[in-house]
N, C-alpha and C positions, 0 to 999 in steps of 0.2 A: 504494500500500500504506500509506503513512503516513496517509492520510485514512481508512483502514479500509474502503475500497470493495472491495478485493480482498485475498484471503489469499495466502500464499506458495504453497500448492498450485495455486491458480488461476493465479498469475503464471507458475509453472514450466510449467504446461500450455499457457498462451498462447505461451510462448517458442518452442514448436515451429512455430507458424504465423505469429506476428506478428514481423516483422523488427526493429522497434524494441525490443520486449521481449526478443527473442532476443539482441540485441547488448548488452544491459545486463549489466554484470559482476555476478557472484554477490555479491561484496563490497558492491557498492552496494545490492543487494536486502537484504542483512542489515543494513546501516546504516539503511536505510529502516524496518526493523523495530525499530530502537532499539538495536542492538548498536554498541558503539564499534569503531573500526578494529582495535584489537588483539584484541578478543574475536571479531570476525568472522574474522580471519585464523586464530586458534587453532581455532575451530570448523571452518573449512574444512580445515585440516590434519588434524584428528581424523577427518574423514569422507573424506579422500583427494581433496580438490578443490584443484587448482593455483590459486595466487593470482590469476592473470590470466584465469581461466575465465569465459566468458560463459554466460548462462542457457541458450541454445540448444545449447551445447556439452556440457552435462552428460549423462552416460549414465544409464540407468534406475537402476542401482545407486547412483550418486551422488545422484540425486534422492531415492531412498528413504532412504538413509543420512542425508541432510540433514534431511528431514522427520521422521525418527525421532529425530534428535538434538534437534530443536526441539519434539518431541511434537505434531506436527500429524497 
């Protein structure tokens, strides 16, 4: 994501089938987008995502809320 090859919606979709992507913590994905650790945690709390959540563990509502919060 940092290189711009994939967007957050693409990565979250990949997390369902790709084990490496699925095991990546949501906080790491957000920091790859340029958010600092504190901002990433605040954003996760606002949309109801637990700090240690992994990409594959997000429910559909959490994915949608996260993407809406980031305007994707």
